[in-house]
N, C-alpha and C positions, 0 to 999 in steps of 0.2 A: 504494500500500500504506500502511496506517496505521502510526503510529509504534510500535505494539505488534504483533508478528507473531502472528496468531491461529493459525498452524500449531502453536505450542506447546501449544494447547489439546488437540490430539489425541495429542501425543507421537509417538514413532516406532514404527511397527508394521511387521512384515514384510509383504512382498507376498503376495497370496493363494497358497495352495499349489498350485493347479492352473493350468496355463497358460491354459486356456480361460476360467476365471473372471477371471483377471487381464487377459486381452485384452479381455473384455467390459467390465470396469471402466474400462480405459483408453479404450475406444471411447466409452463413455458420458460420461466426464469430459471428454475432449478434444472430443467432439461438442457438449456443452452450452456449453463455453467458446467454441468456434468460432462457434456461432450467437449467443452473447451479444456477441462482438466484431463480428460482421456487423450485428447489430441496433443496437449502439452507433454504428457508422459511419453507418448510415442515419439515426438520430435526430439525431446531431450535424450531419450534412450538411444535413438538412432544417431544423433549428432555427437554423442559422447565419444564414439569410436574414432572420430576425426580430431580429437583433442591433441594439442601439441605436447602434453605431458600426462603422466599418470595422475598427478595431482588434479589437473583439470578434468580428467576423465572421471575420477572419483567424485569431484564436486558436482558435475552435471548428473552423475548417477544418483547422488543423494537428493538433488532437486527433483529428478524424475520420480523417485520413490514418494516424495512429498506430494507431487501432483496426483499420483495414483491413489494415495491415501485420501486426498480430498475428493477424488472421483467416487471412491467407495462411500465416503460420508454423505455426499449429496445424493447418490443413488439409494442409499439406505433410507434417507429421509423421504424420498419419493415413494419408495415401497411401503414405508410405514403409513403413508397417506392413502394407500391403496391405488397408487398410480404406477403403472408399468414403466420402469426407467427407460427401457429401450424405446417405447412409444413416445415418451417425453422428449428424448434426444433426437429422434428421427427427423422432425421438421427442420432441424438446423444442420444436419450432417452435410448436405450438399453445399450450402453457402459457406460453412466453416472450411470444408475441404477446398472449395474454390479459392477462398482467401489465402490458404496456405500454398496452393498451386501458383497463385499470382505473386507470392512473396518468397519464392525459394531463395535461400541465401547462397551466395557464391562460394563461401568458405566458412571456416569455423568462427572467425571474428564477426562475420555478418550474422551467423547463427546467434552468437552472444547478444549482439545488438537487437536482433529480432525478439529474443526472449525478454530482454530488458524493456524494450519499448512496448510490445504488445501485451505482455503480462501486466505491466503497470497500468496501462490504459484499461485493460479488462477489470483489474481490481477496482479502480476508481469508478468505472461505469457500473459494475454490479453492486458496489457499495451504495451508490446513489439510488439505484432501483430498490435495493434492499431496505432503504429507509422508508419505503412505502408499505413494508410488511408488518405483520404482527411481531411481537418481541421475540418469540422463539425462533422464527425463521430468519429474522434480521440478525439475531445473534449467531446463527449458523453461518450466514454469509460473511459476517464480520470476522468470525474465527478462522476463515479460510485464508485471510491475509495476515501472515505472521509478521512480527516486528523483531528487531534485534539483529545481531551480527550474522545469524544463520538464516535470516529471511532471504528468499530468492533475490529480491531486488538489490539488497545490500551485497550479496555474494557476487552477483553479476556486475554491479557497479565497481567493486574493488578490482575485479579481474579486467574489466574494460579499461579502468584507469591505468593498470599496469601495462596493458597492451599498448595504449596510446603513448605512454611515457617511453616505452622501448622502441616504438616505431612512429615518430611524428608524422610520417607520410600517410599513416593509416587514418589520421583525423579527417581529412577532406573526404575520403571515401566513405567512412562511417557516418559522417554528417549528412552526406547526400542520401545514403541508405536510410538513415533515420527519418529524413523528411518524407521519403517515399512510404516508409512503414506507417508513420502517423496518419498520412492521408488515407491509406488503405484501411487502417484500423478504425478510424472514425467513420468512414463510409460503411464498414461492416457493422459497427455499433448502431448507426442510424437505421440500417436495414433491419436489424433485429427489432428495434423499437417500432418502426413504422409498419413493418409487415406482420408483426406478431403481437407486441405488447398492447398497442392502442386498440386494434380491432378485436383482440381476443379477451382482454381483461381490464384495460384501463378505461375504455370508453364507458361512460355512465357514472363514474364517480369523479372524474376530472373533465371539465369542458375541454373542447378542442383548443380554445384560446389559452386556457390555463396550461394545458399540456404543452402546447407549442412554446409558450413563454419559458416554462421550466426546462424544456428540452434545449432551447437556445442557450440558457444560462449554464446548463450542464455541460454542453459541448464547448462552450467558452472556457469553463473551468478545466476540462480535460486538456484542452490545448495549452492553457497556462501551466498546468502541472507538467506537461511534456516539455515545454520550453525551459522550465526550471531544471528538470532533470538533465536536459542536454547541456545547459549552462554549467551545471556542476561537473560535467565531464569535460568542459572546455570546448564544447561543440556548438555550432550555430544551428538552431532549430529551423 
């Protein structure tokens, strides 16, 4: 999770008035989070083998295990609600896979940057939507974003800093790559909200005008958080 919680961008809103609408909203939100965690596990596991050192390979392996543990926690919550986890994830599989196809990294360093950028934006985005939930489910989503020295964002940040220090020429390439990634990630997040969240669950307890205003503020906050993270790396967003 970034140093600024993007959840504040949406403020606190009541849960949808109808149980069916709220259940659908939860199914969609937890479904896309679960598939995102599964995809992250697969990517990290695969990219770890290209690591320049055993230390790096082990670090990515640990992060991959964390992503899979998160996947299991979210799917367990879906199943406890009587929602088939595979059915909840299925609507998002094609678009998430297409996003990863469009953003295939060229080398291990681009893989690190992709994890750093997209995972941070996802954390901020889902924390913001999680602020619309009941306390139990909001707590689950918040708990997926660890803090401290072993948090994925901090681990990736430190390794990227080391790489940039060792190879100054890498900075311009990763800055350009980061700009492409943030554009793709924000487009993907908008697609999730517009295609699923509003028509499936949010419509009826937020007006379209209220939703659009909150959405604009949310994406502005996501962009500001990304710019801050890039600045900390010494890169231009």
